[in-house]
C-alpha positions as CSV (number, residue, x, y, z in Angstrom):
1,M,-45.3,132.8,126.5
2,L,-44.4,131.9,123.0
3,W,-47.8,132.0,121.4
4,T,-51.5,132.4,122.3
5,G,-54.5,131.8,120.1
6,K,-58.2,131.3,119.7
7,P,-60.2,129.5,117.0
8,V,-60.7,131.9,114.1
9,H,-63.0,129.4,112.2
10,R,-65.8,128.2,114.5
11,P,-67.9,125.6,112.8
12,L,-71.0,124.6,114.6
13,L,-71.1,121.3,112.8
14,N,-68.2,119.1,111.7
15,R,-68.2,115.9,109.7
16,H,-68.4,113.7,112.8
17,D,-71.3,115.7,114.4
18,H,-74.1,114.4,112.2
19,N,-75.8,112.4,115.0
20,A,-77.4,115.3,116.8
21,V,-78.8,116.7,113.6
22,L,-80.0,113.3,112.3
23,V,-81.8,112.4,115.6
24,G,-83.4,115.8,115.8
25,A,-84.6,115.7,112.2
26,V,-86.0,112.2,112.6
27,V,-87.9,113.2,115.8
28,L,-89.2,116.3,114.1
29,A,-90.3,114.3,111.1
30,V,-92.1,111.6,113.2
31,V,-93.8,114.2,115.4
32,G,-94.8,116.2,112.4
33,Y,-96.2,113.1,110.7
34,F,-98.3,112.2,113.7
35,A,-99.4,115.8,114.3
36,A,-100.9,115.9,110.8
37,D,-103.0,112.8,111.5
38,Q,-104.2,113.8,115.0
39,A,-107.5,115.5,115.8
40,A,-107.4,119.2,116.1
41,A,-107.6,119.0,119.9
42,E,-104.4,117.0,120.1
43,R,-102.3,119.1,117.7
44,P,-101.0,121.5,120.4
45,H,-99.2,118.6,122.1
46,A,-97.5,117.6,118.9
47,L,-96.6,121.2,118.1
48,L,-95.1,121.6,121.6
49,A,-93.0,118.5,121.1
50,M,-91.8,119.8,117.7
51,I,-90.9,123.2,119.3
52,G,-89.1,121.4,122.2
53,C,-87.0,119.3,119.9
54,G,-86.1,122.2,117.8
55,G,-85.3,124.2,120.9
56,L,-82.9,121.4,122.1
57,L,-81.1,121.5,118.8
58,L,-80.8,125.3,119.0
59,F,-79.5,125.0,122.5
60,H,-77.0,122.4,121.4
61,F,-75.6,124.6,118.7
62,G,-75.7,127.7,120.9
63,L,-73.7,126.0,123.6
64,R,-71.2,124.9,121.0
65,A,-70.8,128.5,119.8
66,V,-70.2,129.7,123.3
67,Q,-67.6,126.9,123.9
68,L,-65.7,127.8,120.8
69,R,-65.8,131.5,121.6
70,R,-64.3,130.9,125.0
71,L,-61.6,128.4,123.9
72,T,-58.0,129.7,124.3
73,Y,-54.7,128.1,123.6
74,V,-51.3,129.2,125.2
75,L,-47.9,127.8,124.3
76,T,-45.1,128.5,126.8
77,D,-41.5,127.3,126.6
78,R,-42.4,124.3,128.8
79,R,-46.1,123.4,128.2
80,L,-49.3,123.8,126.2
81,V,-52.3,125.2,128.1
82,V,-55.9,124.8,126.8
83,D,-58.5,126.8,128.6
84,A,-62.1,125.8,127.7
85,G,-65.6,125.7,129.1
86,A,-68.9,127.4,128.4
87,V,-69.9,127.9,132.0
88,W,-67.2,126.5,134.2
89,R,-63.6,127.0,133.0
90,R,-61.5,123.9,132.6
91,T,-57.8,124.3,132.1
92,R,-55.8,121.4,130.6
93,T,-52.0,121.5,130.6
94,Q,-49.6,119.2,128.8
95,P,-45.8,119.4,129.1
96,L,-44.2,119.9,125.7
97,T,-41.9,116.9,126.3
98,E,-45.0,114.6,126.3
99,L,-46.4,115.9,123.0
100,D,-46.0,114.0,119.7
101,V,-45.0,115.8,116.5
102,P,-47.7,118.3,115.5
103,V,-49.8,117.5,112.4
104,V,-51.8,120.1,110.5
105,V,-55.2,119.2,109.0
106,P,-56.2,122.0,106.7
107,E,-59.7,123.6,107.0
108,R,-61.4,126.0,104.8
109,G,-60.4,129.7,104.7
110,G,-56.8,129.0,105.4
111,A,-57.3,127.9,109.0
112,G,-56.3,124.5,110.2
113,T,-56.5,122.0,113.0
114,I,-53.4,120.9,114.8
115,T,-53.2,117.5,116.4
116,F,-50.2,115.9,118.1
117,G,-49.5,112.5,116.5
118,P,-52.1,110.2,115.0
119,A,-55.5,110.2,116.7
120,D,-58.9,108.6,116.3
121,P,-61.1,111.1,114.2
122,R,-64.1,110.7,116.6
123,L,-61.9,111.7,119.6
124,V,-60.5,114.6,117.7
125,A,-64.0,115.8,116.8
126,A,-64.9,115.7,120.5
127,A,-61.7,117.4,121.6
128,R,-62.1,120.2,119.0
129,Y,-64.8,121.8,121.2
130,G,-62.8,121.7,124.4
131,A,-64.0,118.4,125.9
132,H,-61.4,116.7,128.1
133,R,-62.6,113.2,128.3
134,I,-65.4,110.9,127.1
135,K,-66.4,108.0,129.5
136,A,-63.1,108.2,131.3
137,V,-61.0,108.1,128.1
138,P,-58.7,111.1,128.0
139,L,-59.0,113.0,124.7
140,P,-56.1,114.1,122.6
141,I,-55.2,117.8,122.7
142,V,-56.5,119.4,119.5
143,L,-56.1,123.0,118.5
144,T,-58.9,123.9,116.1
145,G,-59.5,126.8,113.8
146,I,-55.9,128.0,114.0
147,A,-55.0,130.9,111.7
148,E,-51.7,130.3,109.9
149,P,-51.5,126.7,111.0
150,E,-48.1,126.0,109.4
151,R,-46.5,128.9,111.2
152,V,-48.0,127.8,114.5
153,R,-46.9,124.2,113.8
154,A,-43.3,125.4,113.3
155,L,-43.5,127.2,116.6
156,F,-44.6,124.0,118.3
157,V,-41.9,121.9,116.6
158,E,-39.2,124.3,117.8
159,A,-40.6,124.6,121.3
160,I,-41.0,120.8,121.7
161,G,-37.4,120.3,120.4
162,E,-36.1,122.8,122.8
163,A,-38.0,121.4,125.8
164,R,-36.7,117.9,125.0
165,R,-33.1,119.2,124.7
166,K,-33.4,120.9,128.1
167,Q,-34.9,117.7,129.6
168,A,-32.0,115.6,128.1
169,A,-29.5,118.1,129.5
170,G,-31.0,117.7,133.0
171,E,-32.2,121.2,133.4
172,P,-34.9,121.6,136.1
173,G,-38.5,122.0,135.0
174,D,-40.8,124.7,135.9
175,S,-43.7,123.4,138.1
176,L,-46.1,126.2,137.1
177,F,-45.7,127.0,133.4
């Protein structure tokens, strides 16, 4: 094992996650508007709808917090392992020889996101929280909230280079890690 890490910066919202908040705010505003116009006998239903919508938003962000807390990255001399999942653990492995050059996207507080090659920002946003696929489209591997991202990137560059040299030399691969 060359390196192991967890997200140190755990944002509950990112710039591509505005849809959940926007839909929730619109539903709360519409229900609140109609609740103000309803008779006193019907207001409890509108209030329950508002509480339910707010509860769904809180559940969404609570689930995201648990996902980020349980996310773990492991770099070995042959592969990258991403262990994720809020309830059921899902482990995704990728041989180092199949990874593109790592790219660092700086985040606030000195942390950073590491992607491997160019990727669609929406897929990166989904992968940041441990998702593996969206509608049968495999997501890129993304390491989010990494402390000292440039140092970790250098480790990846060295490990990927070494794994490719071993593959070119015909050395047998390890089937486990």
